[in-house]
N, C-alpha and C positions, 0 to 999 in steps of 0.2 A: 056524303057517299056512304052507303051501307054495303058490307060484304057478308053475304050469306054463307053458310057452311056447306052447302051442297057442292058436289064436285063440279057441276056445270057452271058454278059461279066462282070458281077459283080465280083469284086476281093476281096478275103478275105486273110488276113495274120494271121497266127498262130505263135505265139512266144513261142517256147519251144517244144522239140521233145520227151518228156516223154510220158507215156501211155495216159495221158489226152490230150496232144497236138496232138498226132497221131490220137486219137479217133475223136477229133473235126475236124481235117483236112479231115479225111475220110468221115465224115458225110456231111461236107460242099461240098466236091467234088462230093459225090454221089447225092447231090441235084442240081448239075449243075453249081456251082460256080467255077471260076478259083481260085485256092488256092496255096499260097506259104507258106511253113513251114520253119521256121528259128530256128536252134539249135546251141548253142554255142559249144557243145561237138563234137567230131569227130564221134559220133554214136547216134543212137536213143535209147530210152528205159528208160531214166531218171535214177532212183536209182534201177532199176531192170535190171541189165546188167551182162555181162560176160567179162572175160579177159583171156589172155594166161599166164600161168606160166610154163615154160619149155614145156613139151609135153602135159600138161593138159589144158583143158578149164574150168575155175573156175567161178562160179557165185559169185558176191559180197556178196550175202546172200541168204538164203533159203526163197523162197516165195511159199505159198500155197494159194489155194482158195477153196471155198465150193460150193456144188451144188446150194445153194441159191444165189450165185453170178451170177445172170443172165446177168448183164451187161458185166462182164469180159468174161463170156462164149460167149456172142455175139461177143466180140472183138476177141477171139480165132477163132471163125468161120469166122469172116470177114477177118482175115489174113491167113486163111487156116492152123491154127495151133492146132485145137482141138485134133486131133489124137496124137499130141506130148505131150499133157498135160492131160491125161485121169483122170477120177474120179474113186475112189473106187466104187465097186459095192454096198457096204454098209459101213457105218461108222464103223471103227475098229481102236482104238487107244490103243496100248500097253503102260502101265504105270508101270515103275519099281520103287519100293521104295528101295533106297539104304540104308536107316536107319533101316530096319527091323532087329530085333535081330538075326534071322536065316539066314541072307544074303539077297541079293536083292529079293524082292517079286514082282511077276508079277500080275497086275490086268489089266482089259481091259474095255474100254468104247465102247460099241457096241450097235447097234440098231437092231430092228427087223422090219418086215413089218407092224406091228400093227399101228393103228392110234395114233396120238399125244394125250396125253403124254405117252401112254402105250408102245410106240416104244422103250423107254429107261428104262422101269420099271424093266425088268429082269436084265439088266446090272447094274443098281443102286442097286438092291436087292443083287446082288452077288459081289459088288465092295469091295474088301478086305481092301482097304486103309481107310475106314471109319467104325465106329461102327454102330450098328443097329440104335441107337438113332440119330446119325448124318445123316444116310441115310433117316430116316423119316423126319428129319428137312429139309433136302435138297429138298425132295419132296414137302413139304409145301411152301418153298421159291419159288420153280419153279412155283407152282400154282399162287402165289402172283405176280411173274414176268409176267406171261401170261396176267394178268389183267391190266398191266401198258400201258400207251401210251408214247412211246419214244419221241414223238413230244411235250409233255407237258413241257413248259418252266420251271416249278418248279423243274423238275427232273434234269435239267442241273446244278443247283446250289448245288446239293447234291452229296457227294462222295459215291462210290459203297460200301466201307467198312462200312460206317455208316448204310446204308440200310441193309446190310447183318447182322450186329449185331442186328438191330431191329427185324430181322426175324429169330433170334435164331441160326445163323451160327457160329460154333466154329472156332477157329483158324486153327484146322486141316482140317475142311471142306473147308475153304478158300484156304488153301495150296493145298489140294489134288483134288479139283474140280474147284472152282470158279476162282482162279488165274491161275490154270493150263491152262484153256481156255482163261481167260481174258487177261493175260499178253501177250500171243501169238497173240491175235487179236487186242488188244487195245494199246499194247506197254506201259503198265502202270500197276502197282499193284493196288489193290482195293482202298487203301486210296487216290490214285492219279488219279482216273478215274471218269469222269462224270457219274452219274447214268443214264442219258439219253442215252449215248453211250453204257453203259453196258447193259441196258435194250434192246436196239436195237440189240446188238450182240446176246444175249441169246434168246430173243424172236424169232428173225428171224432164227438163226442157229439151235436152239434146240427145239423150241416150235411152229413152223409154219407148218412144213410138215415133215413126217417121214424121208425123204431123204435129208433134207435141209443141214445137217452138213457133208454129205459125202465129203471126202477130195480129192482134185486134186492137182497135182503138175507136173512140167515139167520134162519129161524124157530125155530132151535135154538141152543144155545150154540156159539160159534165153535170151542171145543175139540172138539165132536163131529165137525165137518168136518175141521179142520186137524190134529187129533191122533188121535182115535179112528179115524175112517174112513181117514185118511191112513196110519196105522200098519197097519191091516188091509190096505190096498192094497199097501203095501210088503212086508208079510209074504207076501201071495199072489204077488207078483212075485219073491220070493226074495231080497229085500234084507235084509242083516243090519244091524239098527239098534241102535246103542249109545248110550244116553242117559247123562247125567251123565259125559260123557267129554270132557275138554278137550284139544284139540290144541295142542301147544306148539311144534312145529317141522315144517317140510316141507322136505326136502332131496333133491337129486339123487343117486341111487346111482351107483356106478361103471359099472353096466351100462346106464345111461340111464333106468332106471325111477325111481320116487319112493319115498322113505321118509317115512312119516307117523308122527311120535311122538305118541302119545296116552296120557296117564297114564303108567304104568310100562311100557307095551308099544310095539311098533312094527309098522306095517303096510307092506307093499311093494305098490305099485300101478303099473299102466301109465298111468293117467290120474288126475288129482286135480282136483276142482272145489272151489274156495273159495267157498262160498255164505254168507259172513259179512259183517257190517258193514264199511264201507270202512276204518276204523281197524284193525280186527282183521286184515283182509286185508293191509294194509300191513305189519303186524308179522310176518306169516307168509311174505310173498313173499321168495323167495331173490334175491340180488343179480342184477341184469340182467333180471329177469322183465318189468319195465316200463321204458321209456326214462326216464320221469320219475315214479318212484313217489310222490314227495311231493305230486303232484297229488291223490292220494287224500285226503291230510290237508286239502287246501284245499276239499274238498266239505263244506260246512257241514251242520248238522242243524237241524231245526225241530220244536218240541214240539206235542203235542195234549193238551188237558185234557179230562177226562170227569167230569161231575157226575152222581151217581146219587141219585134221590129216590124214596123209597117212601112213598106216600100210603095213608091208611086206607080210601079209597074211590076209585072210578073218577072221573077228572077230565078225561080226554081220549078222544074217540070215534074219532079218526083214528089210523092207524098211525104217522104222523110229520107234522111240519110244520117249515117254516123261518120265522125271525123277522126282522123289520126294526125299526129304531128301538129296539133293545134290545141289551144285551150278549149275550143268548141268540142262538145261531146255529141249530142244528138240534136238535129234540127227537123222540125215538123212544119208542114204547111197547114195553117189553121184558118185560111181565108174563108172557105165556105162555112165552116163551123161557127165562125164568129159573126156571120151575117154581113161581112164586108163585101162579098161578091155582089150583093144587091145594090151597092152604092151607086153604080153607074154602068153604062154599057161599054165604056172604054172608047167611044167615038168622040167626035168633036162637036156634038150637038148640044152642048151646054150642060150635060150631066157631068158629075165628077168623074175624073178618069179612074178606071179600074186599077187596083194595085194588088199587092200581095202581103199577107201577114205571116211572118215566120216566128215560131216559138222555139227558143233554145233551152233545152233541159240540161241543167248542170248538176249532177249528183255529187255526193261526197264533197260539198262545197264549203268546207270549214274555212278555207283560206280567203274566200271571197264573199261570204254571206253578208258581211257588213260593209263591203266596199261601196263607196258613193256611186250613184247612177252615172255621173259624169265620167268617172274613171272607167267604169264598165263600158260605157259607150266608146271611149277612146281605145279601149283594148279590143273589143269584139267586132266593131264594124269593119276595121281593117282585116280581121281574120275571116269574116264573111266574104270580103272582096278576094282574098286569097283562094277560098274554096269555091266561090261562085262568081265567075267573071262577069255575069250579067248584072251584078250589083254595082259594078264600078261606074256605070253611067246613070244609076238610079238615084232618085231623091228619097230621103228618109222622112216620111211624114211624122213618125212618132217612134220613140224608143223609151220603153219603161220596163220596170223590174218588179217581180213578185218574189217574196222571200218567205220560205217556210223554215224557220230556225229549228223546229222540232218535227221535221217532216216524218221521220221514221225512228224506230228504236235503233240504236247502234248495234250492228251485228258482230260485235267484237268477240274474239276468242273468250270462251267462258260464259257467254250470255245465256247459253242453253240452261245452265243450272239455276239461273235467276228467274226464268220465265215460269209463272205459276199455271197450274191446270185450271180448268173452268170451275171445278167444284172447290169450295173453301171448307174450312172446318166448321163454319156456321151453317146449320141446316137451313136450306132455302135461300142462301146467298151465293151468287155465281159471278164469275168474271168473264168478260169478253173484250176483245181488242187484238189487233195484230201482234201486240207485244206479249200475249199469252202463249202458252206452249202448244202452238199449232204445228211445229216442225218446219214452217215456212218463214221466209224473211218477211219484212214489213211491206206487204203488198195488199192490193184489194182482195186477192185470193185468200191471203191469210186472215184478213178482216172478216170475210164471209165465213170461213171455216170456224173462226172463233165464235161467231154468233150462232152457228149451227151447233157447236159443241155445248155452249152455255144453255141454249134452249133445250137440247137433248137431255142434259143433266138435270135441268129443272123439271122437265116432264117426267123423267124417270123417278125423281124424288117425290113427285106428286102422284105417282101411280098411274100416269097417263100413258097409254099405249101410243107409240109413234114409230114412224119409219124414217130413217135417215135418207135425205134426198139424193145422196151421192152413192152410186152403185158400189164403189170400192169400199165404202164405210158401212154398208147396209148389214 
């Protein structure tokens, strides 16, 4: 491979084919660079992927996004996948309280078209899982949140639980509202979450625009979006994608360019984007690239546990719900997306009887991430029977578990000062990944934003004119 010196032939190498790396590669290629994307796995998509289990296509975990996730929505458009991951017309979250004395009690978090904060007023006023006094206190805390600046460094050192206590939030309010949202978006309970990140989530998602928190999720396997369609978009853009390719070294060449050693070969690049987890980035960074590189090792990780239950009949009429008073957190119907709906017509004519596939997403799962499947089955199937009476007469065809022990970076107080910017001290070397300084927690949105930032910094360093695709960052 020969790299010529003309601007039109500038070469960029992106290390890592997760959402951040794919984003960076697409942006660099769109700006006219020759781009090579190297990924160690046999697929793209990072930790948002699918695999086959028998006749089913299974996501490793349930991923959702919100209408305010403008970067991820750009990504979906860029890979021609927006139609496959539509948004709710309006926020509507069913919340089942399993501990209610009269049996599971349903509440809903819904919005209207009224301006912020009135868009949630009616839902909060009628939310049955909180007392009147707790609802009033929640409203006051929401107004206080709206006045915070998530970029204030002082907030990074405070935990969310301390702030909630100072603002009159009861333990029940934390469980039934703040952690209901916060655990799913931050992957941490309030005592373990940076106030800066919590403020960012609630201000942006609930207090910025009436439709900001409308929920979207893939109606197809994640692999179709983040691997199949992403690979097609990369190919169309002219990106050379190399899978099953491990990068072992990134070094500065004598001419100021970069040598990337991958397998038995070596690439020369004008710009390199490391879009890999923080520990892998630390191992690849050349000396002096960051002032304090060991800060990357201080960024902790947090697990997510996913439980998959296949019933022999339909047991849930809603696409998803959240739970209170139970170890169950969020439950999604993945029947259609997995291909299970096509197994049979449900009649008695010899075809296999139609069933339903439920996926339980359990965030902040440190206590259960290594629990044996048999123990999880004994714990969670009875909980589903408490929440969903229709499961009590249903047969369980399959119960299996997927575990992501390092699913996200830990959003602990103080993490903000550890997260590096896209640009390093080494000219031509850039960082991407949801763990970098995006201002967002570890979400698909944060991953895309990091890829855009890294690509933008690389293009600026190479003197390439470019426009940021997000209006608010243009």
